[in-house]
N, CA and C atoms of all chains as a GROMACS GRO file, in nm:
protein
  618
    1MET      N    1   8.617  11.840  11.339
    1MET     CA    2   8.714  11.896  11.432
    1MET      C    3   8.849  11.827  11.407
    2SER      N    4   8.933  11.888  11.326
    2SER     CA    5   9.062  11.832  11.292
    2SER      C    6   9.159  11.850  11.409
    3SER      N    7   9.229  11.743  11.444
    3SER     CA    8   9.320  11.754  11.559
    3SER      C    9   9.442  11.666  11.539
    4PHE      N   10   9.540  11.687  11.623
    4PHE     CA   11   9.660  11.603  11.627
    4PHE      C   12   9.641  11.508  11.745
    5GLU      N   13   9.656  11.375  11.717
    5GLU     CA   14   9.635  11.278  11.823
    5GLU      C   15   9.768  11.220  11.872
    6ASN      N   16   9.765  11.169  11.998
    6ASN     CA   17   9.885  11.106  12.057
    6ASN      C   18  10.007  11.195  12.045
    7VAL      N   19   9.991  11.316  12.089
    7VAL     CA   20  10.103  11.410  12.084
    7VAL      C   21  10.132  11.461  12.226
    8GLU      N   22  10.241  11.533  12.234
    8GLU     CA   23  10.281  11.602  12.357
    8GLU      C   24  10.269  11.752  12.330
    9VAL      N   25  10.217  11.825  12.426
    9VAL     CA   26  10.205  11.971  12.410
    9VAL      C   27  10.283  12.040  12.521
   10VAL      N   28  10.374  12.125  12.482
   10VAL     CA   29  10.449  12.202  12.581
   10VAL      C   30  10.353  12.304  12.640
   11LYS      N   31  10.344  12.307  12.774
   11LYS     CA   32  10.245  12.392  12.839
   11LYS      C   33  10.274  12.540  12.818
   12ALA      N   34  10.400  12.581  12.832
   12ALA     CA   35  10.431  12.724  12.822
   12ALA      C   36  10.428  12.769  12.676
   13ALA      N   37  10.366  12.883  12.653
   13ALA     CA   38  10.358  12.939  12.517
   13ALA      C   39  10.490  13.003  12.477
   14ASN      N   40  10.513  13.007  12.346
   14ASN     CA   41  10.617  13.093  12.290
   14ASN      C   42  10.551  13.229  12.270
   15ILE      N   43  10.611  13.334  12.319
   15ILE     CA   44  10.550  13.467  12.310
   15ILE      C   45  10.649  13.563  12.242
   16TYR      N   46  10.606  13.621  12.131
   16TYR     CA   47  10.693  13.712  12.055
   16TYR      C   48  10.621  13.846  12.036
   17PHE      N   49  10.698  13.950  12.007
   17PHE     CA   50  10.640  14.082  11.973
   17PHE      C   51  10.532  14.121  12.074
   18ASP      N   52  10.569  14.115  12.204
   18ASP     CA   53  10.477  14.159  12.310
   18ASP      C   54  10.343  14.086  12.303
   19GLY      N   55  10.344  13.962  12.265
   19GLY     CA   56  10.222  13.883  12.265
   19GLY      C   57  10.145  13.887  12.135
   20LYS      N   58  10.194  13.969  12.039
   20LYS     CA   59  10.118  13.977  11.913
   20LYS      C   60  10.136  13.852  11.829
   21VAL      N   61  10.242  13.778  11.860
   21VAL     CA   62  10.258  13.647  11.796
   21VAL      C   63  10.287  13.547  11.908
   22THR      N   64  10.207  13.444  11.916
   22THR     CA   65  10.227  13.342  12.019
   22THR      C   66  10.206  13.205  11.958
   23SER      N   67  10.266  13.104  12.020
   23SER     CA   68  10.246  12.969  11.965
   23SER      C   69  10.266  12.864  12.073
   24ARG      N   70  10.215  12.744  12.045
   24ARG     CA   71  10.231  12.627  12.131
   24ARG      C   72  10.308  12.519  12.053
   25VAL      N   73  10.400  12.455  12.119
   25VAL     CA   74  10.479  12.350  12.054
   25VAL      C   75  10.409  12.216  12.072
   26VAL      N   76  10.392  12.146  11.961
   26VAL     CA   77  10.332  12.012  11.961
   26VAL      C   78  10.439  11.915  11.916
   27VAL      N   79  10.466  11.813  11.998
   27VAL     CA   80  10.571  11.715  11.968
   27VAL      C   81  10.505  11.583  11.932
   28PHE      N   82  10.548  11.527  11.819
   28PHE     CA   83  10.488  11.403  11.770
   28PHE      C   84  10.571  11.282  11.814
   29ALA      N   85  10.510  11.164  11.801
   29ALA     CA   86  10.575  11.041  11.849
   29ALA      C   87  10.711  11.020  11.782
   30ASP      N   88  10.723  11.066  11.656
   30ASP     CA   89  10.852  11.047  11.586
   30ASP      C   90  10.953  11.155  11.622
   31GLY      N   91  10.917  11.242  11.718
   31GLY     CA   92  11.008  11.346  11.763
   31GLY      C   93  10.997  11.475  11.685
   32SER      N   94  10.922  11.471  11.574
   32SER     CA   95  10.906  11.594  11.496
   32SER      C   96  10.817  11.692  11.573
   33LYS      N   97  10.826  11.818  11.536
   33LYS     CA   98  10.749  11.922  11.605
   33LYS      C   99  10.671  12.007  11.506
   34LYS      N  100  10.560  12.060  11.556
   34LYS     CA  101  10.488  12.164  11.483
   34LYS      C  102  10.455  12.272  11.586
   35THR      N  103  10.426  12.391  11.538
   35THR     CA  104  10.374  12.491  11.630
   35THR      C  105  10.237  12.536  11.579
   36LEU      N  106  10.146  12.553  11.673
   36LEU     CA  107  10.015  12.609  11.644
   36LEU      C  108  10.016  12.750  11.701
   37GLY      N  109   9.997  12.849  11.615
   37GLY     CA  110  10.015  12.985  11.662
   37GLY      C  111   9.910  13.083  11.616
   38ILE      N  112   9.916  13.199  11.679
   38ILE     CA  113   9.826  13.310  11.648
   38ILE      C  114   9.910  13.433  11.616
   39MET      N  115   9.873  13.503  11.509
   39MET     CA  116   9.938  13.631  11.479
   39MET      C  117   9.831  13.739  11.478
   40MET      N  118   9.853  13.843  11.554
   40MET     CA  119   9.764  13.959  11.551
   40MET      C  120   9.802  14.044  11.430
   41PRO      N  121   9.710  14.127  11.382
   41PRO     CA  122   9.744  14.216  11.270
   41PRO      C  123   9.872  14.296  11.301
   42GLY      N  124   9.957  14.307  11.200
   42GLY     CA  125  10.082  14.382  11.220
   42GLY      C  126  10.186  14.336  11.120
   43ASP      N  127  10.302  14.399  11.126
   43ASP     CA  128  10.414  14.366  11.037
   43ASP      C  129  10.522  14.296  11.118
   44TYR      N  130  10.572  14.185  11.066
   44TYR     CA  131  10.670  14.105  11.140
   44TYR      C  132  10.777  14.053  11.043
   45GLU      N  133  10.891  14.020  11.099
   45GLU     CA  134  10.994  13.950  11.023
   45GLU      C  135  11.043  13.834  11.108
   46PHE      N  136  11.056  13.719  11.046
   46PHE     CA  137  11.103  13.599  11.116
   46PHE      C  138  11.222  13.540  11.044
   47GLY      N  139  11.306  13.472  11.121
   47GLY     CA  140  11.417  13.397  11.062
   47GLY      C  141  11.391  13.249  11.083
   48THR      N  142  11.439  13.165  10.993
   48THR     CA  143  11.417  13.020  11.006
   48THR      C  144  11.548  12.949  11.038
   49ASP      N  145  11.537  12.842  11.120
   49ASP     CA  146  11.653  12.754  11.143
   49ASP      C  147  11.637  12.630  11.054
   50ASP      N  148  11.510  12.590  11.036
   50ASP     CA  149  11.477  12.473  10.954
   50ASP      C  150  11.394  12.519  10.834
   51ASN      N  151  11.375  12.428  10.738
   51ASN     CA  152  11.274  12.455  10.636
   51ASN      C  153  11.140  12.459  10.708
   52GLU      N  154  11.053  12.550  10.667
   52GLU     CA  155  10.924  12.564  10.734
   52GLU      C  156  10.810  12.559  10.634
   53LEU      N  157  10.702  12.492  10.674
   53LEU     CA  158  10.576  12.496  10.600
   53LEU      C  159  10.476  12.569  10.687
   54MET      N  160  10.426  12.680  10.639
   54MET     CA  161  10.328  12.759  10.716
   54MET      C  162  10.190  12.736  10.653
   55GLU      N  163  10.098  12.682  10.732
   55GLU     CA  164   9.961  12.660  10.684
   55GLU      C  165   9.870  12.761  10.753
   56ILE      N  166   9.794  12.832  10.673
   56ILE     CA  167   9.704  12.934  10.727
   56ILE      C  168   9.570  12.868  10.758
   57GLN      N  169   9.538  12.854  10.887
   57GLN     CA  170   9.414  12.789  10.928
   57GLN      C  171   9.298  12.887  10.928
   58ALA      N  172   9.328  13.011  10.955
   58ALA     CA  173   9.226  13.118  10.951
   58ALA      C  174   9.302  13.250  10.940
   59GLY      N  175   9.239  13.349  10.879
   59GLY     CA  176   9.303  13.479  10.873
   59GLY      C  177   9.361  13.508  10.735
   60GLU      N  178   9.445  13.611  10.732
   60GLU     CA  179   9.497  13.659  10.603
   60GLU      C  180   9.626  13.738  10.622
   61MET      N  181   9.721  13.714  10.532
   61MET     CA  182   9.846  13.788  10.543
   61MET      C  183   9.911  13.802  10.406
   62ASP      N  184   9.995  13.904  10.394
   62ASP     CA  185  10.082  13.916  10.277
   62ASP      C  186  10.221  13.873  10.322
   63VAL      N  187  10.292  13.804  10.234
   63VAL     CA  188  10.423  13.749  10.270
   63VAL      C  189  10.527  13.788  10.165
   64LEU      N  190  10.642  13.831  10.213
   64LEU     CA  191  10.756  13.853  10.124
   64LEU      C  192  10.856  13.742  10.152
   65LEU      N  193  10.860  13.645  10.062
   65LEU     CA  194  10.947  13.530  10.082
   65LEU      C  195  11.092  13.565  10.046
   66PRO      N  196  11.189  13.492  10.101
   66PRO     CA  197  11.330  13.522  10.075
   66PRO      C  198  11.359  13.521   9.924
   67GLY      N  199  11.432  13.622   9.880
   67GLY     CA  200  11.471  13.628   9.739
   67GLY      C  201  11.363  13.680   9.646
   68GLU      N  202  11.245  13.706   9.700
   68GLU     CA  203  11.134  13.756   9.618
   68GLU      C  204  11.125  13.909   9.630
   69SER      N  205  11.067  13.973   9.527
   69SER     CA  206  11.049  14.119   9.536
   69SER      C  207  10.899  14.151   9.544
   70ASP      N  208  10.815  14.053   9.515
   70ASP     CA  209  10.671  14.078   9.522
   70ASP      C  210  10.610  14.011   9.645
   71TRP      N  211  10.523  14.085   9.713
   71TRP     CA  212  10.448  14.029   9.825
   71TRP      C  213  10.338  13.937   9.769
   72GLN      N  214  10.313  13.826   9.838
   72GLN     CA  215  10.209  13.733   9.796
   72GLN      C  216  10.103  13.724   9.907
   73ALA      N  217   9.979  13.717   9.867
   73ALA     CA  218   9.868  13.710   9.965
   73ALA      C  219   9.837  13.564   9.997
   74PHE      N  220   9.819  13.536  10.127
   74PHE     CA  221   9.782  13.401  10.170
   74PHE      C  222   9.662  13.412  10.264
   75ALA      N  223   9.561  13.330  10.241
   75ALA     CA  224   9.442  13.332  10.325
   75ALA      C  225   9.413  13.190  10.375
   76GLN      N  226   9.302  13.175  10.444
   76GLN     CA  227   9.266  13.046  10.502
   76GLN      C  228   9.272  12.935  10.400
   77GLY      N  229   9.339  12.826  10.436
   77GLY     CA  230   9.346  12.711  10.347
   77GLY      C  231   9.471  12.711  10.259
   78SER      N  232   9.544  12.821  10.259
   78SER     CA  233   9.665  12.828  10.175
   78SER      C  234   9.788  12.802  10.262
   79SER      N  235   9.901  12.784  10.196
   79SER     CA  236  10.025  12.758  10.270
   79SER      C  237  10.145  12.805  10.189
   80PHE      N  238  10.256  12.820  10.256
   80PHE     CA  239  10.379  12.857  10.186
   80PHE      C  240  10.498  12.794  10.259
   81GLU      N  241  10.606  12.776  10.184
   81GLU     CA  242  10.727  12.718  10.242
   81GLU      C  243  10.835  12.824  10.249
   82VAL      N  244  10.916  12.814  10.353
   82VAL     CA  245  11.029  12.906  10.369
   82VAL      C  246  11.154  12.820  10.390
   83PRO      N  247  11.257  12.842  10.310
   83PRO     CA  248  11.379  12.761  10.328
   83PRO      C  249  11.448  12.792  10.461
   84LYS      N  250  11.526  12.694  10.507
   84LYS     CA  251  11.597  12.714  10.635
   84LYS      C  252  11.701  12.825  10.622
   85ASN      N  253  11.737  12.880  10.738
   85ASN     CA  254  11.840  12.984  10.746
   85ASN      C  255  11.809  13.102  10.656
   86SER      N  256  11.683  13.143  10.655
   86SER     CA  257  11.645  13.261  10.575
   86SER      C  258  11.543  13.343  10.652
   87ASN      N  259  11.516  13.462  10.602
   87ASN     CA  260  11.418  13.551  10.667
   87ASN      C  261  11.299  13.571  10.576
   88PHE      N  262  11.184  13.592  10.638
   88PHE     CA  263  11.066  13.626  10.559
   88PHE      C  264  10.986  13.732  10.634
   89LYS      N  265  10.918  13.816  10.558
   89LYS     CA  266  10.842  13.927  10.616
   89LYS      C  267  10.692  13.902  10.600
   90LEU      N  268  10.617  13.948  10.699
   90LEU     CA  269  10.473  13.926  10.698
   90LEU      C  270  10.401  14.058  10.724
   91LYS      N  271  10.292  14.079  10.651
   91LYS     CA  272  10.197  14.186  10.684
   91LYS      C  273  10.067  14.116  10.716
   92VAL      N  274  10.038  14.097  10.844
   92VAL     CA  275   9.919  14.023  10.885
   92VAL      C  276   9.800  14.118  10.883
   93LYS      N  277   9.702  14.082  10.799
   93LYS     CA  278   9.587  14.171  10.776
   93LYS      C  279   9.475  14.144  10.876
   94GLU      N  280   9.458  14.014  10.909
   94GLU     CA  281   9.352  13.970  11.001
   94GLU      C  282   9.416  13.877  11.102
   95VAL      N  283   9.355  13.865  11.220
   95VAL     CA  284   9.406  13.770  11.320
   95VAL      C  285   9.422  13.636  11.248
   96THR      N  286   9.541  13.581  11.256
   96THR     CA  287   9.572  13.460  11.180
   96THR      C  288   9.608  13.344  11.272
   97ASP      N  289   9.543  13.234  11.246
   97ASP     CA  290   9.566  13.107  11.316
   97ASP      C  291   9.648  13.021  11.220
   98TYR      N  292   9.768  12.979  11.262
   98TYR     CA  293   9.854  12.907  11.169
   98TYR      C  294   9.910  12.779  11.232
   99CYS      N  295   9.955  12.692  11.145
   99CYS     CA  296  10.027  12.571  11.187
   99CYS      C  297  10.159  12.570  11.112
  100CYS      N  298  10.268  12.565  11.186
  100CYS     CA  299  10.400  12.565  11.122
  100CYS      C  300  10.466  12.429  11.142
  101SER      N  301  10.510  12.369  11.031
  101SER     CA  302  10.581  12.241  11.034
  101SER      C  303  10.726  12.265  10.997
  102TYR      N  304  10.815  12.184  11.052
  102TYR     CA  305  10.959  12.202  11.033
  102TYR      C  306  11.011  12.076  10.968
  103PHE      N  307  11.092  12.092  10.864
  103PHE     CA  308  11.142  11.970  10.796
  103PHE      C  309  11.280  11.992  10.737
  104MET      N  310  11.096  12.159  13.092
  104MET     CA  311  10.992  12.189  12.994
  104MET      C  312  10.869  12.104  13.028
  105SER      N  313  10.776  12.163  13.103
  105SER     CA  314  10.656  12.094  13.146
  105SER      C  315  10.559  12.079  13.028
  106SER      N  316  10.506  11.959  13.010
  106SER     CA  317  10.417  11.940  12.896
  106SER      C  318  10.309  11.838  12.930
  107PHE      N  319  10.208  11.830  12.846
  107PHE     CA  320  10.104  11.729  12.856
  107PHE      C  321  10.138  11.620  12.754
  108GLU      N  322  10.141  11.495  12.800
  108GLU     CA  323  10.178  11.386  12.710
  108GLU      C  324  10.056  11.303  12.672
  109ASN      N  325  10.068  11.234  12.555
  109ASN     CA  326   9.960  11.146  12.507
  109ASN      C  327   9.825  11.216  12.506
  110VAL      N  328   9.824  11.331  12.445
  110VAL     CA  329   9.700  11.408  12.437
  110VAL      C  330   9.664  11.431  12.291
  111GLU      N  331   9.546  11.485  12.273
  111GLU     CA  332   9.498  11.528  12.141
  111GLU      C  333   9.488  11.680  12.144
  112VAL      N  334   9.528  11.744  12.038
  112VAL     CA  335   9.518  11.890  12.033
  112VAL      C  336   9.433  11.929  11.913
  113VAL      N  337   9.330  12.005  11.939
  113VAL     CA  338   9.246  12.054  11.830
  113VAL      C  339   9.325  12.159  11.754
  114LYS      N  340   9.333  12.143  11.622
  114LYS     CA  341   9.419  12.231  11.544
  114LYS      C  342   9.369  12.376  11.543
  115ALA      N  343   9.240  12.394  11.525
  115ALA     CA  344   9.188  12.531  11.512
  115ALA      C  345   9.182  12.598  11.650
  116ALA      N  346   9.227  12.722  11.655
  116ALA     CA  347   9.225  12.797  11.781
  116ALA      C  348   9.084  12.846  11.811
  117ASN      N  349   9.059  12.866  11.941
  117ASN     CA  350   8.942  12.943  11.985
  117ASN      C  351   8.989  13.089  11.984
  118ILE      N  352   8.914  13.177  11.920
  118ILE     CA  353   8.954  13.317  11.909
  118ILE      C  354   8.841  13.405  11.962
  119TYR      N  355   8.872  13.486  12.064
  119TYR     CA  356   8.772  13.573  12.125
  119TYR      C  357   8.824  13.718  12.122
  120PHE      N  358   8.731  13.812  12.137
  120PHE     CA  359   8.769  13.954  12.150
  120PHE      C  360   8.871  13.995  12.044
  121ASP      N  361   8.836  13.963  11.916
  121ASP     CA  362   8.922  14.004  11.803
  121ASP      C  363   9.066  13.954  11.820
  122GLY      N  364   9.083  13.837  11.875
  122GLY     CA  365   9.215  13.778  11.887
  122GLY      C  366   9.289  13.814  12.014
  123LYS      N  367   9.227  13.901  12.097
  123LYS     CA  368   9.300  13.939  12.219
  123LYS      C  369   9.300  13.827  12.322
  124VAL      N  370   9.208  13.734  12.303
  124VAL     CA  371   9.210  13.613  12.386
  124VAL      C  372   9.198  13.494  12.291
  125THR      N  373   9.292  13.404  12.298
  125THR     CA  374   9.289  13.286  12.210
  125THR      C  375   9.329  13.164  12.292
  126SER      N  376   9.286  13.047  12.247
  126SER     CA  377   9.325  12.927  12.321
  126SER      C  378   9.322  12.805  12.230
  127ARG      N  379   9.390  12.699  12.276
  127ARG     CA  380   9.392  12.570  12.208
  127ARG      C  381   9.332  12.465  12.302
  128VAL      N  382   9.252  12.378  12.249
  128VAL     CA  383   9.188  12.274  12.330
  128VAL      C  384   9.277  12.150  12.331
  129VAL      N  385   9.304  12.101  12.452
  129VAL     CA  386   9.384  11.980  12.471
  129VAL      C  387   9.290  11.875  12.532
  130VAL      N  388   9.280  11.759  12.465
  130VAL     CA  389   9.190  11.653  12.511
  130VAL      C  390   9.275  11.538  12.566
  131PHE      N  391   9.240  11.493  12.687
  131PHE     CA  392   9.317  11.388  12.753
  131PHE      C  393   9.253  11.251  12.730
  132ALA      N  394   9.331  11.146  12.760
  132ALA     CA  395   9.286  11.010  12.732
  132ALA      C  396   9.154  10.979  12.802
  133ASP      N  397   9.134  11.041  12.919
  133ASP     CA  398   9.009  11.014  12.994
  133ASP      C  399   8.892  11.100  12.942
  134GLY      N  400   8.916  11.175  12.835
  134GLY     CA  401   8.810  11.256  12.776
  134GLY      C  402   8.802  11.396  12.833
  135SER      N  403   8.875  11.421  12.942
  135SER     CA  404   8.872  11.556  13.000
  135SER      C  405   8.948  11.652  12.908
  136LYS      N  406   8.918  11.780  12.926
  136LYS     CA  407   8.979  11.881  12.841
  136LYS      C  408   9.042  11.991  12.926
  137LYS      N  409   9.146  12.054  12.868
  137LYS     CA  410   9.201  12.177  12.922
  137LYS      C  411   9.219  12.272  12.803
  138THR      N  412   9.228  12.399  12.833
  138THR     CA  413   9.266  12.492  12.727
  138THR      C  414   9.393  12.563  12.769
  139LEU      N  415   9.482  12.579  12.672
  139LEU     CA  416   9.604  12.657  12.691
  139LEU      C  417   9.581  12.786  12.613
  140GLY      N  418   9.587  12.898  12.682
  140GLY     CA  419   9.549  13.021  12.616
  140GLY      C  420   9.638  13.140  12.646
  141ILE      N  421   9.614  13.243  12.566
  141ILE     CA  422   9.685  13.370  12.579
  141ILE      C  423   9.583  13.483  12.593
  142MET      N  424   9.608  13.572  12.686
  142MET     CA  425   9.525  13.692  12.697
  142MET      C  426   9.615  13.815  12.682
  143MET      N  427   9.579  13.901  12.591
  143MET     CA  428   9.649  14.028  12.577
  143MET      C  429   9.598  14.125  12.683
  144PRO      N  430   9.676  14.226  12.718
  144PRO     CA  431   9.627  14.325  12.815
  144PRO      C  432   9.490  14.379  12.774
  145GLY      N  433   9.402  14.393  12.872
  145GLY     CA  434   9.269  14.444  12.843
  145GLY      C  435   9.171  14.399  12.950
  146ASP      N  436   9.046  14.443  12.936
  146ASP     CA  437   8.939  14.408  13.030
  146ASP      C  438   8.844  14.310  12.962
  147TYR      N  439   8.811  14.202  13.031
  147TYR     CA  440   8.726  14.099  12.972
  147TYR      C  441   8.628  14.045  13.075
  148GLU      N  442   8.520  13.989  13.027
  148GLU     CA  443   8.428  13.916  13.113
  148GLU      C  444   8.397  13.783  13.047
  149PHE      N  445   8.401  13.676  13.126
  149PHE     CA  446   8.374  13.543  13.075
  149PHE      C  447   8.264  13.477  13.157
  150GLY      N  448   8.192  13.387  13.093
  150GLY     CA  449   8.093  13.306  13.163
  150GLY      C  450   8.141  13.162  13.164
  151THR      N  451   8.104  13.087  13.266
  151THR     CA  452   8.148  12.947  13.276
  151THR      C  453   8.030  12.853  13.256
  152ASP      N  454   8.058  12.738  13.191
  152ASP     CA  455   7.957  12.632  13.184
  152ASP      C  456   7.990  12.525  13.289
  153ASP      N  457   8.121  12.507  13.311
  153ASP     CA  458   8.170  12.411  13.410
  153ASP      C  459   8.246  12.487  13.520
  154ASN      N  460   8.275  12.414  13.630
  154ASN     CA  461   8.371  12.472  13.725
  154ASN      C  462   8.503  12.484  13.652
  155GLU      N  463   8.574  12.592  13.676
  155GLU     CA  464   8.701  12.614  13.606
  155GLU      C  465   8.813  12.641  13.707
  156LEU      N  466   8.930  12.586  13.674
  156LEU     CA  467   9.053  12.621  13.746
  156LEU      C  468   9.143  12.694  13.648
  157MET      N  469   9.174  12.818  13.677
  157MET     CA  470   9.260  12.898  13.589
  157MET      C  471   9.400  12.906  13.653
  158GLU      N  472   9.499  12.854  13.581
  158GLU     CA  473   9.638  12.860  13.630
  158GLU      C  474   9.714  12.961  13.546
  159ILE      N  475   9.778  13.056  13.613
  159ILE     CA  476   9.852  13.161  13.543
  159ILE      C  477   9.995  13.111  13.522
  160GLN      N  478  10.030  13.082  13.395
  160GLN     CA  479  10.164  13.031  13.364
  160GLN      C  480  10.263  13.144  13.347
  161ALA      N  481  10.215  13.257  13.304
  161ALA     CA  482  10.299  13.377  13.290
  161ALA      C  483  10.205  13.495  13.282
  162GLY      N  484  10.252  13.611  13.325
  162GLY     CA  485  10.169  13.731  13.313
  162GLY      C  486  10.106  13.770  13.445
  163GLU      N  487  10.006  13.859  13.436
  163GLU     CA  488   9.948  13.918  13.557
  163GLU      C  489   9.810  13.974  13.526
  164MET      N  490   9.716  13.949  13.619
  164MET     CA  491   9.581  14.001  13.599
  164MET      C  492   9.514  14.026  13.733
  165ASP      N  493   9.415  14.115  13.731
  165ASP     CA  494   9.326  14.130  13.846
  165ASP      C  495   9.195  14.062  13.810
  166VAL      N  496   9.135  13.996  13.908
  166VAL     CA  497   9.014  13.917  13.882
  166VAL      C  498   8.904  13.954  13.981
  167LEU      N  499   8.785  13.975  13.929
  167LEU     CA  500   8.667  13.992  14.014
  167LEU      C  501   8.585  13.864  14.004
  168LEU      N  502   8.595  13.782  14.109
  168LEU     CA  503   8.526  13.654  14.107
  168LEU      C  504   8.377  13.672  14.138
  169PRO      N  505   8.293  13.578  14.096
  169PRO     CA  506   8.149  13.591  14.119
  169PRO      C  507   8.119  13.609  14.268
  170GLY      N  508   8.030  13.704  14.298
  170GLY     CA  509   7.990  13.725  14.438
  170GLY      C  510   8.088  13.805  14.518
  171GLU      N  511   8.202  13.841  14.459
  171GLU     CA  512   8.303  13.917  14.533
  171GLU      C  513   8.289  14.066  14.500
  172SER      N  514   8.335  14.153  14.590
  172SER     CA  515   8.331  14.297  14.559
  172SER      C  516   8.474  14.351  14.545
  173ASP      N  517   8.571  14.272  14.587
  173ASP     CA  518   8.711  14.316  14.573
  173ASP      C  519   8.782  14.242  14.461
  174TRP      N  520   8.858  14.317  14.384
  174TRP     CA  521   8.943  14.255  14.281
  174TRP      C  522   9.063  14.189  14.349
  175GLN      N  523   9.105  14.075  14.296
  175GLN     CA  524   9.221  14.004  14.349
  175GLN      C  525   9.329  13.995  14.240
  176ALA      N  526   9.453  14.015  14.279
  176ALA     CA  527   9.564  14.009  14.183
  176ALA      C  528   9.617  13.867  14.173
  177PHE      N  529   9.641  13.822  14.049
  177PHE     CA  530   9.700  13.689  14.026
  177PHE      C  531   9.817  13.704  13.929
  178ALA      N  532   9.928  13.642  13.964
  178ALA     CA  533  10.047  13.648  13.878
  178ALA      C  534  10.097  13.506  13.850
  179GLN      N  535  10.211  13.497  13.782
  179GLN     CA  536  10.266  13.368  13.744
  179GLN      C  537  10.275  13.273  13.862
  180GLY      N  538  10.226  13.152  13.843
  180GLY     CA  539  10.233  13.051  13.948
  180GLY      C  540  10.110  13.046  14.037
  181SER      N  541  10.021  13.144  14.020
  181SER     CA  542   9.900  13.145  14.104
  181SER      C  543   9.782  13.088  14.024
  182SER      N  544   9.674  13.064  14.093
  182SER     CA  545   9.556  13.009  14.025
  182SER      C  546   9.430  13.049  14.100
  183PHE      N  547   9.318  13.037  14.033
  183PHE     CA  548   9.190  13.064  14.098
  183PHE      C  549   9.082  12.975  14.037
  184GLU      N  550   8.977  12.952  14.115
  184GLU     CA  551   8.868  12.869  14.068
  184GLU      C  552   8.744  12.955  14.046
  185VAL      N  553   8.666  12.918  13.946
  185VAL     CA  554   8.542  12.988  13.917
  185VAL      C  555   8.431  12.883  13.912
  186PRO      N  556   8.324  12.901  13.988
  186PRO     CA  557   8.216  12.802  13.986
  186PRO      C  558   8.145  12.802  13.850
  187LYS      N  559   8.083  12.688  13.819
  187LYS     CA  560   8.012  12.678  13.691
  187LYS      C  561   7.892  12.773  13.688
  188ASN      N  562   7.849  12.802  13.566
  188ASN     CA  563   7.732  12.888  13.544
  188ASN      C  564   7.744  13.022  13.615
  189SER      N  565   7.862  13.080  13.608
  189SER     CA  566   7.881  13.213  13.668
  189SER      C  567   7.971  13.296  13.578
  190ASN      N  568   7.979  13.425  13.609
  190ASN     CA  569   8.064  13.516  13.530
  190ASN      C  570   8.177  13.568  13.616
  191PHE      N  571   8.289  13.596  13.549
  191PHE     CA  572   8.400  13.659  13.621
  191PHE      C  573   8.464  13.762  13.530
  192LYS      N  574   8.517  13.868  13.592
  192LYS     CA  575   8.577  13.978  13.517
  192LYS      C  576   8.728  13.977  13.536
  193LEU      N  577   8.797  14.018  13.428
  193LEU     CA  578   8.943  14.019  13.432
  193LEU      C  579   8.995  14.154  13.385
  194LYS      N  580   9.098  14.203  13.454
  194LYS     CA  581   9.176  14.317  13.403
  194LYS      C  582   9.317  14.262  13.382
  195VAL      N  583   9.348  14.229  13.257
  195VAL     CA  584   9.478  14.168  13.227
  195VAL      C  585   9.583  14.279  13.214
  196LYS      N  586   9.684  14.271  13.301
  196LYS     CA  587   9.784  14.379  13.308
  196LYS      C  588   9.900  14.353  13.212
  197GLU      N  589   9.937  14.225  13.200
  197GLU     CA  590  10.048  14.184  13.114
  197GLU      C  591  10.000  14.068  13.028
  198VAL      N  592  10.063  14.048  12.912
  198VAL     CA  593  10.029  13.932  12.829
  198VAL      C  594  10.032  13.810  12.920
  199THR      N  595   9.923  13.737  12.922
  199THR     CA  596   9.910  13.626  13.016
  199THR      C  597   9.892  13.493  12.942
  200ASP      N  598   9.972  13.397  12.984
  200ASP     CA  599   9.968  13.261  12.934
  200ASP      C  600   9.900  13.178  13.043
  201TYR      N  601   9.788  13.115  13.009
  201TYR     CA  602   9.713  13.045  13.113
  201TYR      C  603   9.679  12.902  13.070
  202CYS      N  604   9.644  12.822  13.170
  202CYS     CA  605   9.592  12.687  13.148
  202CYS      C  606   9.461  12.678  13.223
  203CYS      N  607   9.354  12.645  13.153
  203CYS     CA  608   9.223  12.636  13.217
  203CYS      C  609   9.178  12.489  13.218
  204SER      N  610   9.143  12.441  13.337
  204SER     CA  611   9.091  12.306  13.354
  204SER      C  612   8.944  12.313  13.390
  205TYR      N  613   8.869  12.212  13.347
  205TYR     CA  614   8.724  12.211  13.368
  205TYR      C  615   8.691  12.090  13.452
  206PHE      N  616   8.605  12.110  13.555
  206PHE     CA  617   8.575  11.993  13.639
  206PHE      C  618   8.434  11.999  13.695
   0.00000   0.00000   0.00000
């Protein structure tokens, strides 16, 4: 059972796209944050403020990263990075459990 | 921004009803647990192993508590208790963000 220890969890969820994407903010002792989230099947586009590392804990999605013309498939155990101040598109194939880190 | 401090968060989500109900387990220093979860609109039935306190952080649902014949409406800021080893039914009207405590 992998977990984050000695952290703070914001009680209220982040809710996007009518609940099809939701997440919880986890704050670490050094002030850094991660979000643990769920994406329901569907097509989404997100913008980044920071560099992001998206780790797929369960599920499956195709991703169109900024500047790319080909969609890439990501499944459980895989991850991808998105540069700050950019947009990326997702085609979520299966309910996806993800962890997003900001750096 | 209300949050839980000095806790452990299990990384993997609990996923029920094809992702329409999901939650994260938060473990406290005293070993007690809570879950922070999301329910999409829909009808659900749950069983309890422990006594549960369900706090509605956002959203709206009707609840049929064990032994009751009338549905009761619960919205943001309200809560209800469910005795252990019993079942309760939910009609979730709006995407609901909840916190469940076990005692």
